[in-house]
C-alpha positions as CSV (number, residue, x, y, z in Angstrom):
1,M,89.6,80.0,124.3
2,L,90.7,80.1,120.8
3,G,88.8,77.3,119.2
4,L,91.2,77.4,116.2
5,S,92.9,74.0,116.2
6,R,91.3,70.9,114.7
7,T,93.1,68.7,117.1
8,D,94.0,68.6,120.8
9,Q,97.6,67.6,119.9
10,P,100.2,70.4,119.7
11,E,100.1,71.9,116.2
12,E,103.0,74.1,115.4
13,R,102.4,77.2,113.4
14,G,105.9,78.2,112.3
15,T,106.9,81.9,112.3
16,T,109.5,81.5,109.6
17,W,110.0,78.8,106.9
18,S,113.8,79.2,107.0
19,W,114.2,76.9,110.1
20,F,113.8,73.8,107.9
21,T,115.3,75.0,104.6
22,D,117.7,77.6,103.3
23,G,114.9,78.9,101.3
24,S,116.2,77.8,97.9
25,D,114.4,74.5,97.5
26,D,111.2,75.9,96.1
27,V,112.6,79.1,94.5
28,A,112.8,79.0,90.7
29,S,115.9,81.1,90.7
30,G,117.7,78.7,93.0
31,M,118.6,81.5,95.4
32,A,118.3,81.1,99.1
33,V,115.6,83.5,100.2
34,T,115.5,84.3,103.9
35,A,114.9,87.4,105.9
36,T,118.7,88.0,106.1
37,T,119.4,87.4,102.4
38,S,116.4,89.5,101.4
39,M,117.8,92.5,103.2
40,Q,120.8,92.4,100.8
41,L,118.3,93.5,98.1
42,M,118.1,97.3,98.2
43,A,114.4,97.3,97.4
44,V,113.7,95.2,100.5
45,H,116.1,97.0,102.7
46,G,114.9,100.4,101.5
47,S,111.2,99.5,102.0
48,V,111.7,98.1,105.5
49,R,113.8,101.0,106.5
50,M,111.4,103.7,105.2
51,I,108.3,102.2,106.8
52,S,109.9,101.2,110.1
53,E,111.8,104.4,110.7
54,S,109.0,106.7,109.4
55,I,106.5,105.3,111.9
56,A,109.1,104.9,114.8
57,T,109.9,108.6,114.6
58,M,106.3,109.8,114.7
59,P,105.3,111.4,118.0
60,I,103.0,109.2,120.2
61,D,100.6,110.4,122.9
62,T,98.3,108.8,125.5
63,F,94.7,109.8,126.1
64,R,91.7,108.9,128.3
65,Q,88.2,108.7,127.0
66,Q,85.8,110.7,129.2
67,G,82.4,110.5,127.6
68,E,82.6,112.2,124.3
69,E,85.8,113.9,125.2
70,R,89.4,112.7,124.6
71,V,91.7,114.0,127.4
72,A,95.5,113.9,127.1
73,T,97.2,111.9,130.0
74,E,100.7,111.5,131.3
75,P,102.4,108.8,129.3
76,P,103.9,105.8,131.2
77,P,107.7,105.5,131.4
78,W,107.9,102.5,129.0
79,L,106.4,104.7,126.3
80,S,109.6,106.7,126.2
81,R,112.1,103.9,127.1
82,P,110.7,100.4,126.7
83,S,113.8,98.8,128.1
84,N,117.1,99.6,129.7
85,D,118.9,99.1,126.3
86,L,116.3,100.5,123.9
87,D,114.6,103.9,123.5
88,W,111.2,104.2,122.0
89,V,112.4,104.8,118.4
90,S,114.7,101.7,118.5
91,F,112.0,99.5,120.0
92,V,109.3,100.4,117.4
93,S,111.8,100.1,114.6
94,Q,112.7,96.6,115.7
95,S,109.1,95.6,116.1
96,L,108.2,96.9,112.7
97,S,111.2,95.3,111.0
98,A,110.1,92.0,112.4
99,L,106.5,92.5,111.2
100,L,107.7,93.5,107.7
101,L,110.1,90.6,107.3
102,Y,108.5,87.8,109.3
103,G,104.9,88.9,109.7
104,N,105.1,88.8,113.5
105,S,106.7,90.7,116.3
106,Y,107.4,89.3,119.8
107,S,108.4,91.1,123.0
108,T,108.9,89.9,126.5
109,L,106.9,91.9,129.1
110,T,108.3,92.4,132.6
111,Y,106.5,93.9,135.5
112,D,107.5,95.4,138.9
113,S,106.2,94.3,142.3
114,D,103.2,96.6,141.9
115,G,102.1,94.9,138.7
116,R,103.1,97.9,136.5
117,L,104.7,97.3,133.2
118,R,108.4,97.9,133.4
119,E,110.1,96.7,130.2
120,M,109.3,95.4,126.8
121,I,112.2,93.5,125.3
122,P,112.1,92.3,121.6
123,I,112.7,88.6,120.9
124,A,114.3,87.3,117.7
125,N,111.7,85.6,115.6
126,E,113.9,82.5,115.1
127,K,113.6,81.8,118.8
128,V,109.8,81.7,118.8
129,T,107.3,78.9,118.0
130,V,103.6,79.2,118.3
131,T,101.3,76.2,118.8
132,A,97.7,75.5,119.4
133,E,97.3,73.2,122.5
134,N,94.0,72.3,124.0
135,R,92.4,75.0,121.9
136,R,94.7,77.7,123.3
137,K,97.6,79.6,121.8
138,V,100.9,78.7,123.4
139,I,104.1,80.6,122.7
140,R,107.5,79.1,123.3
141,V,110.8,80.9,123.3
142,E,113.7,78.6,122.7
143,G,111.5,75.7,123.7
144,R,110.1,77.1,127.0
145,V,106.5,78.1,127.4
146,R,106.3,81.9,128.0
147,T,103.2,83.8,129.1
148,N,104.2,87.5,129.3
149,I,104.7,87.9,125.6
150,L,103.4,90.8,123.5
151,H,102.6,89.3,120.1
152,I,101.8,91.6,117.3
153,A,100.7,89.8,114.1
154,G,100.5,91.1,110.5
155,M,98.0,89.9,108.0
156,M,96.6,86.5,109.0
157,L,94.7,83.7,107.3
158,P,91.5,82.3,108.9
159,G,92.3,79.8,111.6
160,E,96.0,80.8,111.9
161,L,97.7,81.9,115.0
162,V,100.6,83.9,113.4
163,G,100.8,86.4,110.6
164,L,101.9,85.7,107.1
165,S,105.6,86.2,106.4
166,P,105.8,88.8,103.5
167,I,109.2,87.6,102.6
168,E,108.2,83.9,102.5
169,H,105.2,84.6,100.2
170,A,107.2,86.9,97.9
171,R,110.2,84.6,97.7
172,Q,109.9,84.0,94.0
173,T,110.1,87.7,93.2
174,I,112.8,88.3,95.8
175,G,114.7,85.3,94.5
176,L,114.6,86.8,91.0
177,G,116.0,90.1,92.4
178,L,118.8,88.3,94.2
179,A,119.6,86.2,91.2
180,A,119.8,89.4,89.0
181,M,122.0,91.1,91.6
182,E,124.4,88.0,91.6
183,F,124.4,87.8,87.9
184,G,125.3,91.5,87.7
185,S,128.3,91.0,89.9
186,N,129.4,88.0,87.9
187,F,128.7,89.9,84.6
188,F,130.9,92.8,85.5
189,N,133.6,90.4,86.7
190,A,133.4,88.8,83.2
191,D,132.3,85.4,84.6
192,G,128.9,85.6,83.0
193,N,130.0,87.2,79.7
194,M,133.0,86.1,77.6
195,P,134.2,89.4,76.3
196,G,135.9,88.0,73.2
197,V,138.3,85.5,71.6
198,I,141.9,85.5,70.4
199,E,142.1,84.3,66.8
200,L,145.5,82.6,65.8
201,P,146.6,82.3,62.2
202,R,147.6,78.6,62.7
203,I,146.6,75.7,64.9
204,A,148.2,75.9,68.4
205,Q,148.8,73.3,71.0
206,P,146.2,73.2,73.9
207,A,148.9,74.2,76.4
208,T,149.9,77.2,74.3
209,K,146.3,78.4,74.0
210,R,145.7,77.9,77.7
211,A,148.9,79.8,78.5
212,M,147.9,82.7,76.2
213,A,144.4,82.9,77.6
214,M,145.7,82.8,81.2
215,Q,148.3,85.5,80.5
216,W,145.7,87.7,78.8
217,K,143.3,87.3,81.8
218,K,146.1,88.0,84.3
219,M,147.4,91.1,82.6
220,R,143.9,92.5,82.1
221,S,142.7,91.8,85.7
222,R,145.6,93.3,87.6
223,S,147.7,96.4,86.8
224,G,147.0,96.1,83.2
225,K,143.4,97.4,83.5
226,G,142.9,100.3,81.1
227,M,146.0,99.5,79.1
228,P,145.7,98.2,75.5
229,G,146.4,94.5,75.1
230,I,149.2,93.2,72.8
231,I,149.0,89.9,71.0
232,D,152.1,88.6,69.2
233,D,152.7,85.8,66.7
234,G,149.9,87.0,64.4
235,G,147.0,86.7,66.9
236,T,144.0,89.1,66.7
237,W,141.3,90.0,69.2
238,K,137.6,89.6,68.2
239,Q,135.0,90.9,70.6
240,T,132.0,88.5,71.2
241,G,130.5,89.8,74.4
242,V,127.1,91.4,74.7
243,N,126.3,94.4,76.8
244,S,124.0,94.5,79.9
245,E,121.1,96.1,78.0
246,Q,121.1,93.2,75.5
247,M,121.0,90.7,78.4
248,Q,118.0,92.7,79.8
249,F,119.8,92.7,83.1
250,L,119.0,96.3,84.0
251,Q,115.4,95.9,83.0
252,T,115.0,92.7,85.2
253,R,116.5,94.5,88.2
254,K,114.4,97.6,87.8
255,Y,111.2,95.5,87.4
256,S,111.9,93.3,90.4
257,A,112.7,96.3,92.6
258,A,109.4,98.1,91.6
259,E,107.4,95.0,92.1
260,I,108.8,94.5,95.6
261,A,108.3,98.1,96.7
262,G,104.9,98.6,95.1
263,Q,103.2,95.2,95.6
264,L,104.9,93.7,98.6
265,F,105.3,96.8,100.8
266,L,102.7,99.0,99.2
267,L,105.2,101.9,98.7
268,D,105.3,104.1,95.7
269,P,108.5,102.8,94.1
270,T,109.6,106.3,93.2
271,D,109.8,107.0,97.0
272,L,112.9,104.8,96.9
273,G,114.2,106.3,93.7
274,I,112.9,103.4,91.5
275,P,111.7,104.7,88.1
276,I,108.5,103.3,86.6
277,D,108.5,103.3,82.8
278,G,105.1,104.1,81.3
279,S,103.5,104.6,84.7
280,S,100.4,106.7,85.0
281,I,101.0,107.4,88.7
282,S,101.2,111.2,89.4
283,Y,100.6,113.5,92.3
284,A,99.5,117.0,92.0
285,N,101.5,118.1,95.1
286,L,103.4,116.9,98.1
287,D,100.3,116.7,100.2
288,Q,98.7,114.1,98.0
289,R,101.9,112.0,98.1
290,N,102.1,112.2,101.9
291,V,98.4,111.3,102.3
292,R,98.7,108.3,100.1
293,R,101.8,107.1,101.9
294,V,100.1,107.4,105.3
295,Q,96.7,105.9,104.4
296,V,98.0,103.0,102.2
297,T,101.4,102.2,103.5
298,F,101.7,103.3,107.1
299,M,98.2,103.1,108.5
300,P,97.7,99.3,108.6
301,W,100.9,99.0,110.7
302,I,100.1,102.1,112.9
303,V,96.6,100.7,113.8
304,R,98.1,97.3,114.8
305,L,100.7,99.0,117.0
306,E,98.2,101.3,118.6
307,K,95.9,98.4,119.5
308,A,98.8,96.4,121.0
309,F,100.2,99.2,123.1
310,S,96.7,100.5,124.2
311,D,96.0,97.1,125.6
312,L,98.9,97.6,128.0
313,L,97.4,100.8,129.5
314,P,94.7,101.0,132.1
315,R,91.1,100.8,131.0
316,K,89.7,103.6,128.8
317,Q,93.3,104.8,128.1
318,F,94.8,104.5,124.7
319,V,97.8,105.6,122.5
320,K,97.7,107.5,119.2
321,F,100.5,108.1,116.8
322,N,100.6,111.7,115.6
323,V,100.7,111.5,111.8
324,N,100.4,115.3,111.4
325,S,104.1,115.6,111.0
326,T,104.0,113.2,108.1
327,L,101.0,114.8,106.5
328,R,102.4,118.3,106.6
329,G,103.0,119.5,103.1
330,D,104.9,122.5,101.8
331,T,104.7,125.8,103.6
332,K,102.3,127.5,101.2
333,S,99.9,124.6,101.3
334,R,99.8,124.5,105.1
335,Y,99.4,128.3,105.4
336,D,96.5,128.2,102.9
337,A,94.8,125.5,104.9
338,Y,95.3,127.4,108.1
339,K,93.9,130.5,106.6
340,L,90.7,128.7,105.5
341,G,90.3,127.1,108.9
342,L,90.7,130.5,110.6
343,E,88.2,132.1,108.3
344,L,85.6,129.3,108.9
345,K,86.4,129.6,112.6
346,F,86.9,125.8,113.3
347,I,90.5,126.4,114.3
348,T,92.2,129.0,116.5
349,V,95.5,130.9,116.2
350,D,96.9,129.0,119.2
351,E,96.0,125.7,117.6
352,V,97.7,126.7,114.4
353,R,100.8,127.7,116.3
354,Q,100.7,124.4,118.2
355,L,100.7,122.5,114.8
356,E,103.7,124.6,113.8
357,E,105.4,123.8,117.1
358,L,105.3,127.5,118.2
359,R,104.6,128.7,121.7
360,P,101.1,130.1,122.5
361,L,100.5,133.8,122.2
362,T,100.4,136.0,125.2
363,Q,97.3,138.0,125.9
364,A,99.2,141.2,125.0
365,E,100.2,139.7,121.6
366,K,96.6,138.6,121.0
367,D,95.4,142.1,121.8
368,E,98.0,143.6,119.5
369,M,96.9,141.3,116.6
370,S,93.2,141.9,117.1
371,P,91.7,144.5,114.8
372,P,90.8,147.8,116.4
373,P,87.1,148.1,117.3
374,E,85.0,149.9,114.8
375,A,84.0,153.4,115.6
376,P,80.2,153.9,116.2
377,P,78.5,155.4,113.2
378,E,77.9,159.2,113.4
379,A,74.4,160.4,114.1
380,P,72.7,162.0,111.1
381,A,72.6,165.7,111.1
382,D,69.3,167.3,112.3
383,P,67.7,168.8,109.1
384,A,66.0,171.4,111.3
385,V,69.3,172.9,112.3
């Protein structure tokens, strides 16, 4: 029982605003902002790709809780191949892309005759609607009620059934970025910037001026690019255009990109190659950068995925993403940490080798590496002798 709806009538909680509008009606820039158009912006595309593929390629393991001990178990088949058409990396990448763009991920669950999970098949968000009916959450796919649906939601407001769409709630910033990108294309095509005027020594007929302007444009836009222009009959060229820096075009694009990466997706913009002028952000080493990325950017999504997939396993079993590969710093930093752990005796050589993806040592190798036993101290000489 959800107890979330204020009425017993079906109340639709949309999963994307773009079903009813092209996304431009309430965007100040006038650009259509949808999940598809947003991905044309490199800051959005790069952020979604980095987060989804970084988490999707992390190793994942299954465990069983036995008292205070966590015991590794054999993973189910769907954990390596969720469906006939998708491997694990592709499935997680699709699920995270949906979460990052729409705020929700939906997958159809199919079971075999023994009731074991067989497949998880992602569903396009545009096909899904979520309603509250008789105080219960009802999921429809293309208008039909479906029950075996895995729904993973992002950040939710109180009383809501679906996650907030990050793209929808950042549509003003994304719209500005899209508008700057379109303006840049028009700018370099000379549509947004009249490069100059042709001054004539005497008054010319409108048809003559139009013909001269069209001829100039034609010659400069085809094979004449890079060649000097020639104006006869006493005409002269006077440059009037402004450069992109004066139009603050580059600054607008850079600011929008940094805002999208840093505030919408919680990524360090420099991870995507976006410079931050006057920023005080600094990292002493690669380890700090990796830790920040895992804790701030990846972990909220990792925890949601772990909870959803653990619920599909038998009781007391759960899945864990192995973030060690992401947290690994440079070789010297890792070896210094291993050395300290070995000296304090809270880690063994075999555990270190496992972290470095090396085989365990044989007993002969361990004996060879062990220091030789110390010789017993010599007995003091008898002074009476």
